[in-house]
C-alpha positions, 0 to 999 in steps of 0.5 A: 921105827927107831929104838934106843936104850936110855941109861939113867942116873937118879938122885939117891933113893929115887930109882924105883919112883923114876922107873915107875913114872917113866913106864907110863910115858908113851913111847917107852916100852920098858923101864927097869930099876937096876944096880950098877953105874946107872939106876934105871934102864929104859927101852923106848921107840919113836918114828924117827931120831928127831922124835926120839930126841924129843921124847928124851929131852921133853918127857923123860928128862923132865921126870923129877929125880933124874940127874943124867941120861945117856941115849943109846940108839939100837943099830942092826949091823 
């Protein structure tokens, strides 16, 4: 299982709606609107890195109002 945080920038005023929509996507375990340089932080999981990439590119980035994402895979050192 691969887990990651996905940091999202949105159009002005769209953070709450984006977080709400993303929270319903399978594989997303948490989606919160936040303040700071990013507007939404998502925690997601997938079986492998390829599936995580597909989740981000095909489903999360397709949500209206998103302008940029940064995916940060979780590592256990």
